[in-house]
C-alpha positions in Angstrom: -0.3 -0.1 0.1 0.9 3.7 -0.7 -0.4 7.4 0.9 -0.5 9.9 0.4 -1.1 12.7 2.8 -0.8 16.2 4.3 -0.1 18.0 7.5 0.0 21.2 8.8 2.9 22.6 10.1 2.5 25.1 12.4 3.1 28.1 10.2 0.1 27.1 8.7 1.3 26.1 5.7 1.0 22.6 4.0 3.1 19.9 3.2 1.9 17.4 0.6 4.2 14.1 0.7 3.9 10.4 -0.1 5.0 6.8 1.5 4.9 2.8 1.6 4.9 3.5 5.6 2.4 6.1 6.6 2.9 5.2 10.3 6.9 5.1 10.4 6.3 8.3 7.5 4.9 10.6 10.3 6.8 10.3 13.6 10.0 11.2 11.4 8.0 13.8 10.4 6.8 14.7 14.2 10.3 14.5 15.4 11.4 16.8 13.2 13.9 14.1 11.2 10.9 14.1 8.0 12.1 17.1 6.2 13.9 19.7 6.1 10.3 21.9 5.4 8.4 20.3 8.3 11.4 20.2 10.3 11.6 24.0 10.6 8.2 24.3 11.3 7.1 22.0 14.4 4.7 20.9 15.2 3.1 19.5 12.2 -0.2 17.7 12.7 -1.5 14.7 10.1 -4.9 17.0 8.3 -5.3 14.0 4.8 -4.2 10.9 3.7 -5.5 8.8 1.2 -4.5 4.5 0.2 -3.8 3.6 -3.1 -2.7 0.0 -3.8 0.1 1.2 -5.8 3.0 3.5 -5.0 2.6 4.6 -8.7 -0.6 6.1 -8.4 0.5 7.8 -4.8 2.8 9.8 -6.6 0.8 10.5 -9.5 -2.0 12.2 -6.5 0.7 13.6 -4.6 2.0 15.7 -7.9 -1.4 16.7 -8.5 -2.0 18.1 -5.0 1.3 19.9 -5.1 -0.7 22.1 -7.9 -3.7 23.4 -6.1 -4.2 26.6 -4.8 -4.5 26.3 -0.5 -8.4 26.7 -0.8 -8.3 23.7 -2.8 -6.2 21.8 -0.9 -8.6 23.0 2.6 -12.1 22.0 0.7 -10.0 18.4 0.5 -8.9 18.1 4.0 -12.2 18.8 4.5 -13.8 16.1 2.9 -15.6 19.0 1.1 -16.1 16.9 -2.5 -18.7 19.4 -3.8 -16.6 22.6 -4.1 -13.5 20.7 -5.8 -14.2 21.2 -9.2 -15.7 24.9 -8.8 -12.2 25.9 -7.3 -10.6 23.8 -10.5 -12.3 26.2 -12.6 -11.8 29.6 -10.9 -8.1 29.1 -9.8 -6.3 31.0 -12.5 -9.8 32.4 -15.0 -10.1 36.4 -15.5 -12.6 38.2 -16.4 -12.3 40.1 -19.9 -14.2 42.6 -19.1 -11.9 43.8 -16.6 -8.4 41.6 -16.6 -7.1 42.8 -12.5 -10.5 40.6 -11.5 -9.8 36.9 -10.6 -13.5 35.0 -11.3 
């Protein structure tokens, strides 16, 4: 099994990762040894986790989530799945009548 996970850092930022052993990887993050990013933003908490059969699926999902906006990540974390398509379509779209306005 493989996992994609999102950690919430003490500064409010999110860290997205994947692993074959979620418990072992979380132990690394919680002790400050998981990554330089999370180690500098302790403490961290697990905000989200998805399980996959294959590592390549988890890796692809990690990369997908890493490309998402903060709002879209927060919708995923809160299981507000209905909001995800709306956040996908509105991200970066500009009002053609007013180019300074993001829709």
